[in-house]
C-alpha positions as CSV (number, residue, x, y, z in Angstrom):
1,X,35.1,5.8,-45.1
2,X,31.5,6.3,-44.1
3,X,30.3,3.7,-46.7
4,X,32.8,1.2,-45.5
5,X,31.8,1.7,-41.9
6,X,28.0,1.4,-42.8
7,X,28.7,-1.7,-44.8
8,X,30.7,-3.3,-41.9
9,X,28.0,-2.5,-39.4
10,X,25.2,-3.7,-41.7
11,X,27.0,-6.9,-42.6
12,X,28.1,-7.5,-39.0
13,X,24.4,-7.5,-38.1
14,X,23.7,-10.2,-40.6
15,X,27.0,-12.0,-40.4
16,X,26.8,-15.8,-40.6
17,X,29.1,-18.8,-40.7
18,X,30.8,-19.4,-44.1
19,X,27.9,-21.8,-45.2
20,X,24.9,-19.6,-45.5
21,X,21.6,-21.4,-46.2
22,X,19.3,-18.4,-46.9
23,X,19.6,-15.0,-48.4
24,X,17.5,-11.9,-48.5
25,X,18.4,-9.9,-51.6
26,X,17.6,-6.3,-52.2
27,X,17.7,-5.0,-55.8
28,X,17.7,-1.7,-57.6
29,X,18.1,-1.2,-61.3
30,X,16.9,0.1,-64.7
31,X,15.1,-1.2,-67.7
32,X,17.2,-1.8,-70.7
33,X,17.0,-0.7,-74.4
34,X,16.5,-3.1,-77.3
35,X,20.2,-3.8,-77.5
36,X,20.0,-7.4,-76.1
37,X,17.0,-9.7,-76.4
38,X,13.9,-7.5,-76.1
39,X,12.2,-5.9,-79.1
40,X,11.6,-2.4,-77.8
41,X,13.1,-0.2,-75.1
42,X,12.1,0.3,-71.5
43,X,15.3,2.2,-70.8
44,X,13.5,5.0,-68.9
45,X,12.1,2.6,-66.3
46,X,13.3,2.2,-62.7
47,X,13.2,-1.1,-60.8
48,X,13.4,-2.2,-57.2
49,X,12.9,-5.6,-55.8
50,X,13.3,-8.1,-53.0
51,X,14.3,-11.8,-53.4
52,X,14.4,-14.7,-50.9
53,X,16.8,-17.5,-51.7
54,X,17.3,-20.9,-50.0
55,X,20.3,-23.0,-50.7
56,X,19.2,-26.6,-50.9
57,X,22.3,-28.4,-52.4
58,X,26.0,-27.8,-52.5
59,X,28.6,-29.7,-54.5
60,X,32.3,-29.1,-53.9
61,X,34.2,-30.3,-57.0
62,X,37.7,-30.0,-58.3
63,X,36.6,-27.1,-60.6
64,X,34.9,-25.1,-58.0
65,X,31.9,-25.1,-55.6
66,X,28.5,-25.5,-57.2
67,X,25.3,-24.5,-55.3
68,X,21.6,-24.9,-56.1
69,X,19.3,-22.3,-54.7
70,X,15.5,-21.9,-54.8
71,X,14.6,-18.3,-55.3
72,X,11.3,-16.3,-55.0
73,X,11.3,-12.7,-56.2
74,X,9.2,-9.6,-56.3
75,X,10.2,-6.7,-58.6
76,X,8.4,-3.4,-59.2
77,X,9.1,-1.3,-62.3
78,X,7.8,2.1,-63.1
79,X,8.0,4.3,-66.2
80,X,6.7,7.6,-67.5
81,X,5.4,6.6,-70.9
82,X,3.7,9.2,-73.2
83,X,3.0,11.4,-70.2
84,X,1.4,8.7,-68.1
85,X,3.0,6.7,-65.2
86,X,2.9,3.0,-65.7
87,X,3.8,0.2,-63.2
88,X,4.7,-3.4,-63.6
89,X,4.8,-5.9,-60.8
90,X,6.7,-9.2,-61.4
91,X,6.6,-12.3,-59.3
92,X,9.1,-15.0,-60.0
93,X,10.0,-18.5,-58.8
94,X,13.1,-20.3,-60.1
95,X,16.0,-22.6,-59.4
96,X,19.4,-20.8,-59.5
97,X,22.7,-22.4,-60.0
98,X,25.7,-20.5,-58.4
99,X,29.3,-21.3,-59.0
100,X,32.4,-20.2,-57.0
101,X,35.8,-20.9,-58.7
102,X,37.3,-22.0,-55.3
103,X,36.4,-24.7,-52.9
104,X,34.5,-22.3,-50.5
105,X,31.6,-19.9,-50.9
106,X,33.7,-16.8,-50.9
107,X,35.0,-14.2,-53.3
108,X,33.8,-14.1,-56.9
109,X,30.8,-16.1,-58.1
110,X,28.6,-16.4,-61.2
111,X,25.0,-17.6,-61.3
112,X,22.2,-18.3,-63.7
113,X,18.5,-19.0,-63.1
114,X,15.5,-20.1,-65.3
115,X,12.0,-20.2,-64.0
116,X,8.4,-18.9,-64.2
117,X,7.2,-15.3,-63.7
118,X,3.8,-13.6,-63.5
119,X,3.7,-10.0,-64.8
120,X,0.8,-7.8,-63.6
121,X,0.5,-5.8,-66.9
122,X,0.7,-6.9,-70.5
123,X,1.6,-3.4,-71.6
124,X,4.6,-1.6,-70.2
125,X,6.2,1.3,-72.0
126,X,6.7,0.5,-75.7
127,X,6.3,-3.3,-75.0
128,X,3.1,-5.2,-75.5
129,X,3.3,-8.7,-74.1
130,X,0.9,-11.5,-75.2
131,X,0.7,-13.2,-71.8
132,X,0.8,-12.4,-68.1
133,X,2.7,-15.7,-67.5
134,X,6.3,-15.7,-68.8
135,X,9.6,-17.4,-68.4
136,X,12.2,-15.7,-66.2
137,X,15.9,-15.9,-67.0
138,X,18.8,-14.2,-65.3
139,X,22.6,-14.1,-65.4
140,X,24.6,-12.6,-62.6
141,X,28.2,-12.0,-61.4
142,X,29.0,-11.1,-57.8
143,X,31.4,-11.1,-55.0
144,X,30.8,-12.6,-51.5
145,X,32.5,-10.8,-48.6
146,X,33.9,-12.5,-45.6
147,X,30.9,-11.4,-43.5
148,X,28.6,-13.5,-45.7
149,X,27.1,-10.5,-47.4
150,X,27.5,-10.3,-51.2
151,X,27.0,-7.8,-54.0
152,X,26.0,-8.8,-57.5
153,X,25.2,-7.3,-60.9
154,X,22.3,-9.1,-62.7
155,X,20.7,-9.1,-66.2
156,X,17.1,-10.3,-66.1
157,X,14.9,-11.2,-69.1
158,X,11.2,-12.1,-69.3
159,X,9.4,-13.5,-72.3
160,X,7.0,-16.2,-73.4
161,X,9.8,-18.1,-75.0
162,X,7.9,-18.3,-78.3
163,X,5.0,-20.2,-76.8
164,X,2.8,-17.4,-78.2
165,X,3.5,-14.7,-80.8
166,X,4.7,-12.1,-80.8
167,X,7.4,-12.6,-78.2
168,X,8.7,-9.1,-77.4
169,X,10.0,-9.8,-73.9
170,X,11.7,-7.2,-71.8
171,X,15.0,-6.8,-69.9
172,X,16.4,-5.0,-66.9
173,X,19.7,-4.8,-65.2
174,X,20.1,-4.5,-61.4
175,X,22.6,-4.2,-58.6
176,X,21.8,-6.5,-55.7
177,X,22.8,-6.7,-52.1
178,X,22.6,-10.2,-50.5
179,X,22.1,-10.6,-46.8
180,X,22.9,-14.1,-45.6
181,X,21.3,-15.7,-42.6
């Protein structure tokens, strides 16, 4: 009950008309193991971040509503590796395509984004990257509330996309809270 009330108050403060043009997205998550794309594990790492997104195009079609967003992000990861604390700061810029199955921006949605990222450290946990500049890729699924706020779950991947070898890359998962304005 307290969570529901807090969410209602917080979203009421940031409530907007149904056609939001901007979002502030707060993220928290964990590094992933080598089960998906990355070569080694950063499963012990913790992540938090902030994203700014601007919707610049919207296309209502018979098979749902498609939106293009420009997104800038900052993420911070920390890990205790071999008794030493390590930090990784990630700056991203990417276009994001979001899809709603209905004709309005409400309820369930899916999104994907591909862009560029700068990683502050080449070494993080078990992973040794070859470049600071990397490609950024994410896939997310979420739910937009009537208030305009949304929650999503995101998988993020960073690598050099084989422009240099080796290409270990790394992944993290996050839960994200979107404030629309």
